Backbone as JSON Lines, residues from 0, in Angstrom:
{"i":0,"aa":"M","n":[0.85,-1.2,0.0],"ca":[0.0,0.0,0.0],"c":[0.89,1.25,0.0]}
{"i":1,"aa":"T","n":[0.54,2.22,-0.84],"ca":[1.32,3.45,-0.93],"c":[1.0,4.36,0.24]}
{"i":2,"aa":"E","n":[2.05,4.82,0.9],"ca":[1.86,5.73,2.03],"c":[1.49,7.11,1.52]}
{"i":3,"aa":"D","n":[0.5,7.74,2.17],"ca":[0.13,9.09,1.78],"c":[1.31,10.03,1.98]}
{"i":4,"aa":"K","n":[1.53,10.87,1.0],"ca":[2.62,11.84,1.1],"c":[2.13,13.16,0.54]}
{"i":5,"aa":"F","n":[2.0,14.14,1.39],"ca":[1.53,15.44,0.97],"c":[2.62,16.46,1.24]}
{"i":6,"aa":"E","n":[2.88,17.29,0.26],"ca":[3.89,18.33,0.39],"c":[3.28,19.64,-0.09]}
{"i":7,"aa":"T","n":[3.84,20.74,0.36],"ca":[3.4,22.01,-0.21],"c":[4.24,22.29,-1.45]}
{"i":8,"aa":"F","n":[3.66,23.07,-2.34],"ca":[4.4,23.47,-3.53],"c":[5.68,24.2,-3.14]}
{"i":9,"aa":"G","n":[5.6,25.07,-2.13],"ca":[6.77,25.82,-1.7],"c":[7.88,24.93,-1.18]}
{"i":10,"aa":"S","n":[7.52,23.88,-0.44],"ca":[8.55,22.98,0.1],"c":[9.24,22.22,-1.02]}
{"i":11,"aa":"I","n":[8.5,21.83,-2.04],"ca":[9.11,21.15,-3.18],"c":[10.04,22.09,-3.93]}
{"i":12,"aa":"L","n":[9.55,23.27,-4.25],"ca":[10.34,24.22,-5.03],"c":[11.65,24.55,-4.33]}
{"i":13,"aa":"C","n":[11.6,24.72,-3.01],"ca":[12.76,25.23,-2.28],"c":[13.64,24.14,-1.66]}
{"i":14,"aa":"S","n":[13.27,22.89,-1.81],"ca":[14.08,21.82,-1.21],"c":[14.92,21.09,-2.24]}
{"i":15,"aa":"E","n":[14.69,21.35,-3.51],"ca":[15.36,20.58,-4.55],"c":[16.46,21.39,-5.25]}
{"i":16,"aa":"K","n":[17.42,20.67,-5.78],"ca":[18.4,21.23,-6.72],"c":[17.89,20.87,-8.12]}
{"i":17,"aa":"W","n":[17.55,21.88,-8.9],"ca":[16.94,21.67,-10.2],"c":[18.03,21.66,-11.27]}
{"i":18,"aa":"D","n":[18.23,20.48,-11.87],"ca":[19.32,20.28,-12.82],"c":[18.82,20.33,-14.26]}
{"i":19,"aa":"F","n":[19.6,20.98,-15.1],"ca":[19.32,20.91,-16.54],"c":[19.93,19.63,-17.11]}
{"i":20,"aa":"D","n":[21.14,19.33,-16.7],"ca":[21.84,18.13,-17.18],"c":[22.51,17.48,-15.97]}
{"i":21,"aa":"P","n":[21.8,16.57,-15.27],"ca":[22.34,16.02,-14.03],"c":[23.67,15.3,-14.17]}
{"i":22,"aa":"I","n":[23.9,14.65,-15.31],"ca":[25.14,13.9,-15.46],"c":[26.34,14.83,-15.53]}
{"i":23,"aa":"W","n":[26.2,15.9,-16.32],"ca":[27.28,16.89,-16.43],"c":[26.81,18.2,-15.79]}
{"i":24,"aa":"G","n":[26.14,18.07,-14.65],"ca":[25.39,19.19,-14.1],"c":[26.12,20.1,-13.15]}
{"i":25,"aa":"L","n":[27.44,20.05,-13.08],"ca":[28.16,20.92,-12.16],"c":[27.91,22.39,-12.46]}
{"i":26,"aa":"T","n":[27.61,22.72,-13.71],"ca":[27.41,24.11,-14.08],"c":[26.07,24.35,-14.77]}
{"i":27,"aa":"K","n":[25.09,23.51,-14.46],"ca":[23.78,23.63,-15.13],"c":[22.66,23.39,-14.12]}
{"i":28,"aa":"W","n":[22.47,24.26,-13.17],"ca":[21.43,24.04,-12.18],"c":[20.96,25.35,-11.57]}
{"i":29,"aa":"M","n":[19.84,25.25,-10.84],"ca":[19.34,26.39,-10.11],"c":[18.67,25.9,-8.83]}
{"i":30,"aa":"T","n":[18.65,26.74,-7.82],"ca":[17.97,26.45,-6.56],"c":[17.18,27.67,-6.13]}
{"i":31,"aa":"F","n":[16.1,27.41,-5.38],"ca":[15.26,28.47,-4.83],"c":[15.32,28.39,-3.31]}
{"i":32,"aa":"N","n":[15.47,29.54,-2.66],"ca":[15.45,29.62,-1.2],"c":[14.14,30.23,-0.73]}
{"i":33,"aa":"K","n":[13.73,29.87,0.48],"ca":[12.47,30.36,1.03],"c":[12.48,31.87,1.25]}
{"i":34,"aa":"D","n":[13.68,32.47,1.36],"ca":[13.76,33.92,1.62],"c":[13.65,34.76,0.35]}
{"i":35,"aa":"G","n":[13.33,34.13,-0.79],"ca":[13.16,34.87,-2.03],"c":[14.43,35.09,-2.81]}
{"i":36,"aa":"T","n":[15.48,34.35,-2.45],"ca":[16.71,34.38,-3.23],"c":[16.92,33.01,-3.86]}
{"i":37,"aa":"G","n":[17.92,32.89,-4.69],"ca":[18.24,31.62,-5.3],"c":[19.62,31.67,-5.92]}
{"i":38,"aa":"K","n":[20.02,30.57,-6.5],"ca":[21.32,30.48,-7.18],"c":[21.11,29.85,-8.55]}
{"i":39,"aa":"I","n":[21.9,30.31,-9.52],"ca":[21.82,29.74,-10.86],"c":[23.2,29.7,-11.48]}
{"i":40,"aa":"L","n":[23.52,28.57,-12.09],"ca":[24.79,28.39,-12.79],"c":[24.51,28.1,-14.25]}
{"i":41,"aa":"C","n":[25.45,28.51,-15.09],"ca":[25.33,28.3,-16.52],"c":[26.73,28.09,-17.08]}
{"i":42,"aa":"G","n":[26.95,26.94,-17.67],"ca":[28.25,26.66,-18.25],"c":[28.25,25.33,-18.96]}
{"i":43,"aa":"Q","n":[29.42,24.93,-19.39],"ca":[29.6,23.65,-20.06],"c":[30.98,23.13,-19.71]}
{"i":44,"aa":"E","n":[31.03,21.96,-19.1],"ca":[32.28,21.34,-18.68],"c":[33.05,22.33,-17.79]}
{"i":45,"aa":"V","n":[34.26,22.75,-18.18],"ca":[35.05,23.63,-17.32],"c":[34.79,25.11,-17.6]}
{"i":46,"aa":"N","n":[33.94,25.4,-18.57],"ca":[33.66,26.8,-18.93],"c":[32.43,27.28,-18.15]}
{"i":47,"aa":"L","n":[32.61,28.32,-17.37],"ca":[31.54,28.88,-16.56],"c":[31.23,30.29,-17.03]}
{"i":48,"aa":"F","n":[29.95,30.58,-17.28],"ca":[29.54,31.88,-17.77],"c":[28.71,32.65,-16.74]}
{"i":49,"aa":"I","n":[27.87,31.95,-16.01],"ca":[27.02,32.58,-15.01],"c":[27.1,31.77,-13.73]}
{"i":50,"aa":"A","n":[27.37,32.45,-12.62],"ca":[27.34,31.83,-11.29],"c":[26.89,32.94,-10.34]}
{"i":51,"aa":"T","n":[25.58,33.12,-10.27],"ca":[25.06,34.29,-9.57],"c":[23.86,33.93,-8.7]}
{"i":52,"aa":"E","n":[23.59,34.79,-7.76],"ca":[22.35,34.69,-7.01],"c":[21.25,35.43,-7.77]}
{"i":53,"aa":"F","n":[20.01,35.05,-7.51],"ca":[18.89,35.77,-8.1],"c":[17.85,36.04,-7.03]}
{"i":54,"aa":"D","n":[16.98,36.99,-7.31],"ca":[15.83,37.28,-6.46],"c":[14.58,36.82,-7.19]}
{"i":55,"aa":"W","n":[13.63,36.26,-6.45],"ca":[12.43,35.74,-7.09],"c":[11.22,35.96,-6.19]}
{"i":56,"aa":"K","n":[10.06,36.01,-6.84],"ca":[8.79,36.04,-6.11],"c":[7.69,35.54,-7.02]}
{"i":57,"aa":"L","n":[6.7,34.91,-6.42],"ca":[5.53,34.48,-7.17],"c":[4.56,35.63,-7.28]}
{"i":58,"aa":"Q","n":[3.91,35.74,-8.43],"ca":[2.88,36.76,-8.58],"c":[1.68,36.44,-7.69]}
{"i":59,"aa":"N","n":[1.5,35.16,-7.33],"ca":[0.48,34.75,-6.37],"c":[1.18,33.97,-5.25]}
{"i":60,"aa":"P","n":[1.68,34.65,-4.22],"ca":[2.46,33.98,-3.16],"c":[1.69,32.91,-2.42]}
{"i":61,"aa":"K","n":[0.36,32.96,-2.42],"ca":[-0.43,31.96,-1.7],"c":[-0.2,30.54,-2.26]}
{"i":62,"aa":"L","n":[0.27,30.46,-3.49],"ca":[0.52,29.15,-4.09],"c":[1.59,28.37,-3.34]}
{"i":63,"aa":"L","n":[2.47,29.07,-2.64],"ca":[3.54,28.39,-1.91],"c":[2.98,27.43,-0.86]}
{"i":64,"aa":"D","n":[1.8,27.72,-0.35],"ca":[1.17,26.88,0.67],"c":[0.22,25.84,0.09]}
{"i":65,"aa":"Q","n":[0.12,25.81,-1.24],"ca":[-0.77,24.83,-1.87],"c":[-0.25,23.42,-1.62]}
{"i":66,"aa":"V","n":[-1.14,22.52,-1.16],"ca":[-0.74,21.15,-0.86],"c":[-0.92,20.27,-2.1]}
{"i":67,"aa":"V","n":[0.1,19.46,-2.37],"ca":[0.03,18.54,-3.51],"c":[0.32,17.13,-3.0]}
{"i":68,"aa":"D","n":[-0.29,16.16,-3.65],"ca":[-0.14,14.75,-3.28],"c":[0.95,14.12,-4.15]}
{"i":69,"aa":"T","n":[2.04,13.7,-3.53],"ca":[3.13,13.06,-4.28],"c":[3.28,11.6,-3.89]}
{"i":70,"aa":"S","n":[2.19,10.99,-3.44],"ca":[2.27,9.6,-2.97],"c":[1.86,8.6,-4.04]}
{"i":71,"aa":"S","n":[1.02,9.0,-4.97],"ca":[0.47,8.04,-5.92],"c":[1.54,7.55,-6.89]}
{"i":72,"aa":"R","n":[1.42,6.29,-7.28],"ca":[2.34,5.73,-8.26],"c":[2.01,6.28,-9.64]}
{"i":73,"aa":"I","n":[3.02,6.69,-10.34],"ca":[2.82,7.3,-11.65],"c":[2.72,6.2,-12.71]}
{"i":74,"aa":"R","n":[1.69,6.27,-13.51],"ca":[1.52,5.29,-14.57],"c":[2.41,5.63,-15.75]}
{"i":75,"aa":"K","n":[2.73,4.62,-16.51],"ca":[3.61,4.76,-17.65],"c":[3.13,5.85,-18.6]}
{"i":76,"aa":"N","n":[4.07,6.72,-19.02],"ca":[3.81,7.79,-19.98],"c":[2.75,8.77,-19.51]}
{"i":77,"aa":"T","n":[2.58,8.92,-18.19],"ca":[1.62,9.86,-17.64],"c":[2.36,10.94,-16.86]}
{"i":78,"aa":"N","n":[2.19,12.2,-17.26],"ca":[2.76,13.33,-16.55],"c":[1.65,14.06,-15.82]}
{"i":79,"aa":"I","n":[1.89,14.36,-14.56],"ca":[0.89,15.02,-13.73],"c":[1.32,16.46,-13.49]}
{"i":80,"aa":"L","n":[0.44,17.4,-13.79],"ca":[0.71,18.8,-13.51],"c":[0.39,19.06,-12.04]}
{"i":81,"aa":"L","n":[1.41,19.36,-11.25],"ca":[1.2,19.65,-9.84],"c":[0.83,21.11,-9.6]}
{"i":82,"aa":"C","n":[1.42,21.99,-10.39],"ca":[1.18,23.43,-10.18],"c":[1.68,24.2,-11.39]}
{"i":83,"aa":"E","n":[0.97,25.26,-11.75],"ca":[1.45,26.21,-12.75],"c":[1.43,27.58,-12.11]}
{"i":84,"aa":"F","n":[2.5,28.33,-12.29],"ca":[2.63,29.59,-11.56],"c":[3.38,30.62,-12.38]}
{"i":85,"aa":"D","n":[3.12,31.88,-12.05],"ca":[3.81,33.0,-12.68],"c":[4.88,33.5,-11.73]}
{"i":86,"aa":"L","n":[6.09,33.65,-12.26],"ca":[7.27,33.92,-11.45],"c":[8.0,35.14,-11.97]}
{"i":87,"aa":"D","n":[8.37,36.05,-11.08],"ca":[9.26,37.16,-11.41],"c":[10.65,36.81,-10.9]}
{"i":88,"aa":"L","n":[11.64,36.89,-11.78],"ca":[13.0,36.49,-11.43],"c":[13.98,37.56,-11.89]}
{"i":89,"aa":"T","n":[14.9,37.92,-11.02],"ca":[15.88,38.96,-11.32],"c":[17.28,38.43,-11.07]}
{"i":90,"aa":"L","n":[18.07,38.27,-12.11],"ca":[19.48,37.93,-11.92],"c":[20.18,39.11,-11.25]}
{"i":91,"aa":"T","n":[21.07,38.82,-10.31],"ca":[21.84,39.87,-9.67],"c":[23.32,39.73,-10.05]}
{"i":92,"aa":"K","n":[24.12,40.65,-9.58],"ca":[25.57,40.58,-9.8],"c":[26.27,40.03,-8.55]}
{"i":93,"aa":"R","n":[25.51,39.42,-7.66],"ca":[26.08,38.81,-6.46],"c":[26.62,37.42,-6.81]}
{"i":94,"aa":"R","n":[27.91,37.29,-6.81],"ca":[28.5,36.0,-7.14],"c":[28.22,34.99,-6.04]}
{"i":95,"aa":"I","n":[28.01,33.75,-6.44],"ca":[27.65,32.71,-5.47],"c":[28.82,32.49,-4.51]}
{"i":96,"aa":"P","n":[28.59,32.63,-3.22],"ca":[29.67,32.39,-2.26],"c":[29.86,30.9,-1.99]}
{"i":97,"aa":"K","n":[31.03,30.56,-1.48],"ca":[31.33,29.2,-1.03],"c":[31.07,28.16,-2.12]}
{"i":98,"aa":"M","n":[31.61,28.42,-3.29],"ca":[31.46,27.49,-4.4],"c":[32.52,26.4,-4.39]}
{"i":99,"aa":"G","n":[33.51,26.52,-3.51],"ca":[34.62,25.59,-3.51],"c":[35.75,26.04,-4.4]}
{"i":100,"aa":"I","n":[35.49,27.07,-5.21],"ca":[36.53,27.66,-6.04],"c":[36.43,29.18,-5.9]}
{"i":101,"aa":"D","n":[37.53,29.86,-6.16],"ca":[37.58,31.31,-6.02],"c":[37.04,31.94,-7.31]}
{"i":102,"aa":"L","n":[35.85,32.58,-7.2],"ca":[35.24,33.2,-8.37],"c":[35.5,34.7,-8.46]}
{"i":103,"aa":"R","n":[36.3,35.22,-7.55],"ca":[36.48,36.67,-7.51],"c":[37.08,37.22,-8.79]}
{"i":104,"aa":"R","n":[37.93,36.47,-9.42],"ca":[38.57,36.93,-10.65],"c":[38.02,36.26,-11.9]}
{"i":105,"aa":"A","n":[37.01,35.44,-11.73],"ca":[36.43,34.74,-12.88],"c":[35.67,35.73,-13.77]}
{"i":106,"aa":"R","n":[35.74,35.52,-15.06],"ca":[35.05,36.38,-16.02],"c":[33.66,35.79,-16.24]}
{"i":107,"aa":"I","n":[32.74,36.2,-15.37],"ca":[31.39,35.66,-15.39],"c":[30.39,36.79,-15.15]}
{"i":108,"aa":"N","n":[29.1,36.46,-15.24],"ca":[28.02,37.38,-14.88],"c":[28.11,38.7,-15.65]}
{"i":109,"aa":"E","n":[28.33,39.82,-14.95],"ca":[28.34,41.13,-15.61],"c":[29.49,41.29,-16.6]}
{"i":110,"aa":"D","n":[30.51,40.4,-16.51],"ca":[31.61,40.46,-17.47],"c":[31.2,39.94,-18.84]}
{"i":111,"aa":"V","n":[30.19,39.08,-18.88],"ca":[29.79,38.48,-20.15],"c":[28.36,38.85,-20.54]}
{"i":112,"aa":"L","n":[27.61,39.46,-19.62],"ca":[26.22,39.81,-19.88],"c":[26.01,41.32,-19.92]}
{"i":113,"aa":"K","n":[25.09,41.75,-20.75],"ca":[24.72,43.17,-20.81],"c":[23.83,43.51,-19.61]}
{"i":114,"aa":"D","n":[23.65,44.81,-19.37],"ca":[22.85,45.26,-18.22],"c":[21.42,44.74,-18.28]}
{"i":115,"aa":"E","n":[20.89,44.57,-19.5],"ca":[19.51,44.11,-19.65],"c":[19.29,42.72,-19.04]}
{"i":116,"aa":"A","n":[20.34,41.94,-18.95],"ca":[20.21,40.59,-18.4],"c":[19.86,40.62,-16.91]}
{"i":117,"aa":"F","n":[20.1,41.75,-16.26],"ca":[19.88,41.86,-14.82],"c":[18.57,42.58,-14.49]}
{"i":118,"aa":"E","n":[17.74,42.77,-15.5],"ca":[16.42,43.33,-15.26],"c":[15.43,42.23,-14.91]}
{"i":119,"aa":"T","n":[14.4,42.56,-14.16],"ca":[13.39,41.58,-13.75],"c":[12.63,41.06,-14.97]}
{"i":120,"aa":"K","n":[12.45,39.75,-15.03],"ca":[11.7,39.12,-16.11],"c":[10.61,38.23,-15.51]}
{"i":121,"aa":"S","n":[9.53,38.08,-16.24],"ca":[8.4,37.28,-15.78],"c":[8.32,35.98,-16.58]}
{"i":122,"aa":"Y","n":[7.97,34.91,-15.89],"ca":[7.91,33.59,-16.49],"c":[6.62,32.89,-16.06]}
{"i":123,"aa":"T","n":[6.13,32.02,-16.91],"ca":[5.11,31.06,-16.52],"c":[5.8,29.7,-16.44]}
{"i":124,"aa":"V","n":[5.64,29.04,-15.3],"ca":[6.39,27.81,-15.03],"c":[5.43,26.7,-14.62]}
{"i":125,"aa":"R","n":[5.69,25.49,-15.1],"ca":[4.93,24.31,-14.71],"c":[5.79,23.41,-13.83]}
{"i":126,"aa":"L","n":[5.22,22.94,-12.73],"ca":[5.84,21.89,-11.93],"c":[5.11,20.6,-12.24]}
{"i":127,"aa":"E","n":[5.82,19.61,-12.76],"ca":[5.22,18.36,-13.2],"c":[5.82,17.18,-12.44]}
{"i":128,"aa":"R","n":[5.02,16.13,-12.32],"ca":[5.47,14.88,-11.72],"c":[5.3,13.76,-12.74]}
{"i":129,"aa":"G","n":[6.31,12.93,-12.87],"ca":[6.25,11.85,-13.84],"c":[7.52,11.03,-13.78]}
{"i":130,"aa":"A","n":[7.98,10.57,-14.92],"ca":[9.23,9.81,-15.04],"c":[9.99,10.42,-16.21]}
{"i":131,"aa":"F","n":[10.82,11.4,-15.91],"ca":[11.41,12.26,-16.93],"c":[12.89,11.98,-17.15]}
{"i":132,"aa":"F","n":[13.3,11.98,-18.41],"ca":[14.71,12.14,-18.72],"c":[15.05,13.62,-18.59]}
{"i":133,"aa":"S","n":[16.32,13.92,-18.35],"ca":[16.74,15.31,-18.49],"c":[16.64,15.7,-19.96]}
{"i":134,"aa":"Y","n":[16.7,16.99,-20.22],"ca":[16.57,17.49,-21.59],"c":[17.6,16.83,-22.51]}
{"i":135,"aa":"W","n":[18.87,16.81,-22.09],"ca":[19.92,16.26,-22.94],"c":[19.71,14.77,-23.17]}
{"i":136,"aa":"D","n":[19.38,14.04,-22.1],"ca":[19.17,12.6,-22.24],"c":[17.98,12.29,-23.14]}
{"i":137,"aa":"N","n":[16.98,13.15,-23.13],"ca":[15.81,12.92,-23.97],"c":[16.12,13.09,-25.46]}
{"i":138,"aa":"L","n":[17.23,13.76,-25.77],"ca":[17.63,13.9,-27.17],"c":[18.24,12.61,-27.72]}
{"i":139,"aa":"D","n":[18.7,11.74,-26.83],"ca":[19.33,10.49,-27.26],"c":[18.77,9.35,-26.43]}
{"i":140,"aa":"T","n":[17.59,8.89,-26.75],"ca":[16.93,7.85,-25.96],"c":[17.51,6.46,-26.24]}
{"i":141,"aa":"S","n":[18.51,6.34,-27.12],"ca":[19.17,5.05,-27.3],"c":[19.89,4.62,-26.03]}
{"i":142,"aa":"R","n":[20.17,5.58,-25.15],"ca":[20.84,5.27,-23.89],"c":[19.86,5.07,-22.75]}
{"i":143,"aa":"S","n":[18.55,4.98,-23.06],"ca":[17.52,5.04,-22.03],"c":[17.56,3.86,-21.05]}
{"i":144,"aa":"S","n":[18.24,2.77,-21.42],"ca":[18.27,1.62,-20.52],"c":[19.2,1.82,-19.34]}
{"i":145,"aa":"Y","n":[20.08,2.81,-19.4],"ca":[21.02,2.98,-18.29],"c":[21.13,4.4,-17.76]}
{"i":146,"aa":"I","n":[20.38,5.34,-18.3],"ca":[20.41,6.69,-17.74],"c":[19.24,6.86,-16.78]}
{"i":147,"aa":"S","n":[19.39,7.78,-15.87],"ca":[18.39,7.97,-14.82],"c":[17.18,8.73,-15.34]}
{"i":148,"aa":"R","n":[16.07,8.5,-14.64],"ca":[14.86,9.27,-14.85],"c":[14.55,9.99,-13.55]}
{"i":149,"aa":"Y","n":[13.73,11.04,-13.64],"ca":[13.51,11.93,-12.51],"c":[12.02,12.13,-12.29]}
{"i":150,"aa":"E","n":[11.66,12.27,-11.03],"ca":[10.25,12.36,-10.67],"c":[9.65,13.73,-10.92]}
{"i":151,"aa":"L","n":[10.45,14.78,-10.78],"ca":[9.94,16.15,-10.86],"c":[10.59,16.91,-12.01]}
{"i":152,"aa":"R","n":[9.81,17.82,-12.59],"ca":[10.35,18.65,-13.68],"c":[9.76,20.05,-13.59]}
{"i":153,"aa":"L","n":[10.62,21.06,-13.72],"ca":[10.2,22.45,-13.88],"c":[10.34,22.81,-15.35]}
{"i":154,"aa":"V","n":[9.28,23.35,-15.94],"ca":[9.3,23.73,-17.35],"c":[8.95,25.21,-17.45]}
{"i":155,"aa":"F","n":[9.91,26.03,-17.89],"ca":[9.72,27.46,-18.06],"c":[9.18,27.74,-19.45]}
{"i":156,"aa":"D","n":[8.35,28.78,-19.58],"ca":[7.87,29.15,-20.91],"c":[8.99,29.76,-21.75]}
{"i":157,"aa":"K","n":[9.98,30.35,-21.1],"ca":[11.2,30.79,-21.77],"c":[12.34,30.58,-20.78]}
{"i":158,"aa":"S","n":[13.53,30.44,-21.28],"ca":[14.65,30.06,-20.43],"c":[14.95,31.11,-19.36]}
{"i":159,"aa":"P","n":[15.3,30.67,-18.15],"ca":[15.76,31.63,-17.14],"c":[17.15,32.18,-17.45]}
{"i":160,"aa":"Y","n":[17.83,31.57,-18.42],"ca":[19.1,32.1,-18.87],"c":[18.86,33.21,-19.9]}
{"i":161,"aa":"P","n":[19.71,34.23,-19.93],"ca":[19.46,35.39,-20.8],"c":[19.41,35.03,-22.28]}
{"i":162,"aa":"P","n":[18.58,35.73,-23.05],"ca":[18.53,35.51,-24.5],"c":[19.82,36.0,-25.17]}
{"i":163,"aa":"R","n":[19.98,35.63,-26.42],"ca":[21.23,35.92,-27.12],"c":[21.58,37.4,-27.11]}
{"i":164,"aa":"D","n":[20.58,38.28,-27.31],"ca":[20.88,39.7,-27.43],"c":[21.27,40.35,-26.1]}
{"i":165,"aa":"E","n":[21.28,39.56,-25.01],"ca":[21.71,40.1,-23.73],"c":[23.11,39.62,-23.33]}
{"i":166,"aa":"W","n":[23.78,38.92,-24.26],"ca":[25.17,38.52,-24.06],"c":[26.08,39.5,-24.78]}
{"i":167,"aa":"K","n":[27.19,39.85,-24.18],"ca":[28.11,40.81,-24.8],"c":[28.8,40.22,-26.02]}
{"i":168,"aa":"E","n":[29.25,38.99,-25.94],"ca":[29.95,38.35,-27.05],"c":[29.43,36.92,-27.22]}
{"i":169,"aa":"P","n":[28.27,36.76,-27.83],"ca":[27.67,35.42,-27.93],"c":[28.34,34.5,-28.94]}
{"i":170,"aa":"E","n":[29.15,35.07,-29.82],"ca":[29.78,34.23,-30.84],"c":[30.67,33.18,-30.19]}
{"i":171,"aa":"G","n":[30.68,31.99,-30.75],"ca":[31.51,30.93,-30.21],"c":[30.71,29.98,-29.35]}
{"i":172,"aa":"A","n":[31.18,29.72,-28.13],"ca":[30.58,28.7,-27.27],"c":[29.13,29.02,-26.92]}
{"i":173,"aa":"V","n":[28.83,30.29,-26.65],"ca":[27.47,30.66,-26.27],"c":[26.49,30.38,-27.41]}
{"i":174,"aa":"D","n":[26.86,30.75,-28.61],"ca":[26.01,30.46,-29.77],"c":[25.88,28.96,-30.0]}
{"i":175,"aa":"A","n":[26.96,28.23,-29.78],"ca":[26.93,26.79,-30.01],"c":[26.0,26.09,-29.02]}
{"i":176,"aa":"L","n":[25.99,26.56,-27.78],"ca":[25.21,25.89,-26.73],"c":[23.79,26.43,-26.61]}
{"i":177,"aa":"K","n":[23.57,27.66,-27.08],"ca":[22.22,28.24,-27.08],"c":[21.54,28.11,-25.7]}
{"i":178,"aa":"F","n":[22.13,28.74,-24.7],"ca":[21.61,28.65,-23.34],"c":[20.16,29.12,-23.25]}
{"i":179,"aa":"W","n":[19.76,30.04,-24.12],"ca":[18.4,30.6,-24.09],"c":[17.35,29.57,-24.51]}
{"i":180,"aa":"E","n":[17.77,28.38,-24.93],"ca":[16.83,27.31,-25.24],"c":[16.69,26.33,-24.08]}
{"i":181,"aa":"W","n":[17.43,26.53,-23.0],"ca":[17.41,25.61,-21.86],"c":[16.25,25.98,-20.95]}
{"i":182,"aa":"K","n":[15.18,25.22,-21.0],"ca":[13.95,25.6,-20.28],"c":[13.45,24.53,-19.31]}
{"i":183,"aa":"E","n":[14.06,23.34,-19.3],"ca":[13.56,22.25,-18.48],"c":[14.6,21.83,-17.44]}
{"i":184,"aa":"F","n":[14.15,21.67,-16.2],"ca":[15.04,21.27,-15.11],"c":[14.38,20.13,-14.34]}
{"i":185,"aa":"V","n":[15.17,19.13,-13.94],"ca":[14.62,17.96,-13.27],"c":[15.2,17.81,-11.87]}
{"i":186,"aa":"A","n":[14.49,17.01,-11.04],"ca":[14.93,16.74,-9.68],"c":[14.36,15.41,-9.23]}
{"i":187,"aa":"R","n":[14.93,14.86,-8.16],"ca":[14.51,13.6,-7.53],"c":[14.7,12.4,-8.45]}
{"i":188,"aa":"T","n":[15.89,11.84,-8.42],"ca":[16.16,10.63,-9.18],"c":[15.22,9.52,-8.73]}
{"i":189,"aa":"L","n":[14.62,8.83,-9.67],"ca":[13.76,7.71,-9.33],"c":[14.61,6.54,-8.82]}
{"i":190,"aa":"P","n":[14.08,5.77,-7.86],"ca":[14.86,4.67,-7.26],"c":[15.35,3.66,-8.3]}
{"i":191,"aa":"E","n":[16.53,3.13,-8.06],"ca":[17.1,2.15,-8.99],"c":[16.3,0.86,-9.02]}
{"i":192,"aa":"D","n":[15.57,0.56,-7.94],"ca":[14.87,-0.71,-7.89],"c":[13.45,-0.64,-8.44]}
{"i":193,"aa":"E","n":[13.11,0.47,-9.12],"ca":[11.79,0.53,-9.75],"c":[11.74,-0.45,-10.92]}
{"i":194,"aa":"P","n":[10.54,-0.85,-11.36],"ca":[10.43,-1.75,-12.52],"c":[11.16,-1.18,-13.73]}
{"i":195,"aa":"A","n":[11.56,-2.08,-14.64],"ca":[12.43,-1.7,-15.74],"c":[11.84,-0.61,-16.62]}
{"i":196,"aa":"W","n":[10.5,-0.57,-16.74],"ca":[9.94,0.42,-17.67],"c":[10.22,1.83,-17.23]}
{"i":197,"aa":"W","n":[10.48,2.05,-15.91],"ca":[10.82,3.41,-15.45],"c":[12.06,3.92,-16.18]}
{"i":198,"aa":"R","n":[12.99,3.0,-16.47],"ca":[14.29,3.39,-16.97],"c":[14.47,3.09,-18.45]}
{"i":199,"aa":"S","n":[13.44,2.52,-19.1],"ca":[13.63,2.12,-20.5],"c":[12.61,2.68,-21.47]}
{"i":200,"aa":"C","n":[11.48,3.17,-20.96],"ca":[10.48,3.67,-21.91],"c":[10.82,5.09,-22.34]}
{"i":201,"aa":"I","n":[10.33,5.49,-23.49],"ca":[10.6,6.81,-24.04],"c":[9.48,7.76,-23.61]}
{"i":202,"aa":"V","n":[9.87,8.95,-23.14],"ca":[8.89,9.94,-22.76],"c":[8.08,10.36,-23.98]}
{"i":203,"aa":"C","n":[6.77,10.32,-23.88],"ca":[5.92,10.69,-25.02],"c":[5.76,12.2,-25.07]}
């Protein structure tokens, strides 16, 4: 019998590390704090472009207390919408402290972004529950038998990373990676002992 499990939307949002690419995710994630701040990283392998704190607020703060049921077993190829919300997010020039590396001299954030990137932007975001590949893994489902799937997914209507025209020098790596197309973030790896279809079926 499945044990009842009820969580608030706010507790889910603020307790998880939301990864764009969990396997190579050292520089591709974001977190939300209950005090209205957060952290976001943007990079590829050893190249880091953004490592900053952000400020955020919901246009309807009461949603943070909305209770959602995360106890039910998810059926194959079924995604459950837990919550949809409108979010205001502002990148700051506050470099993330205690990263394990010295970022004081790193060429990141305001060194690579125009001032417009630090203006407040509004997003519509979906919190979904299902059995998700990360964005990158979903591009190559031939590996689906051994890559992880995730229970939770945040889907932004547009990327929280700045669009191309807000980068000072987008030519090269930034253009190749197209950070402004990164809109999906996953959390909560599904248990390894789940039935095989959790780890082998293709997301519809």
